[in-house]
N, C-alpha and C positions, 0 to 999 in steps of 0.2 A: 091872276098872275099878270102883271104888267111887265113887258119885256120888249127887246128890240124885235122887229118883224122878222128879221133874218134868223134870230135864234128860234122863234116860234116855227118858222118854216122848216128849220133843220131839226125839229123835234127835241130841242134841248130840254124842254120842260115836259117830257112825256108823262112824268109821275103826277102831274096835276089832274088827278081824277079821284072820285070818291072811293072806288075800289082799291086803288094803290095806297091811298092814305090809310084806309081801314086795315089793309093788309099789313102795312108797315107798323101800325100800332099794335096789331095782334102779335106780330113777331116780337116786338119789344116786351109785351105782356108775358110771352112765354119764358122770358129770361128770369122771371120772378119765381119765388118759392110758391108751391101749390097753395098753401093756406092764404097767402097774401093775394094771389090771383083770384081765388074763389071768393074771398071775403070782400075785396075792395075793387079790383081792377076789372074783373068780368062784369060785375054789376054796373060799374061806371061806364064801361063800353056799351053795354045794352041799354042802360037807362039815360045816359047823358050824351054820349058821342053819337050813337046810331040815329037818335031823332034829329040831331043837328045836321048830320050828313044827309039825311032824308030831305031836309028842308033847304039846304043851300044849293046854289048854282055855282059851279066852278068853271072858269074858262081862262084862256089865255088871250090877252088883249094887247095889241101892239101899241108902243108909244106913238108911233106914226099915225095909227088910227085915232088915237085920242087927240092928238095935236093937229091933225089934218095935213101932216107933212109927208105923206107917203112918197118914198123915193129920195127925200131930202135927209141928209145925215143930221143927226141930233147931237149936240155937243153936251157931254155930261161931265160933272166934276165928281170927285170921290172915288171911293173904291168899288169896283164892280161886284155884284153879288154873283154867287156861283151856285148851281143847283147841287143837290147832294149827290147826284149821279155823276157829276164831273169831278167831284172831290177825290183826291188821292188818298 
């Protein structure tokens, strides 16, 4: 996750970890009919997603850290992204 240092420090992106990603996907899978879950989604979770989550490293990295401008405001253009936890 690439984000402003202040937002990382404020734990805005607390959901960026393997357990929370897997848990969120499991919750979504639960919304499907039993037959579809058992035939398609649970095998996909076990055989495709779990191995990927085991191999990736997730981290929050600040823009300031990447650009070497710690403490200096960075001017951005465009629409800011919002984490799903801050969406209404």
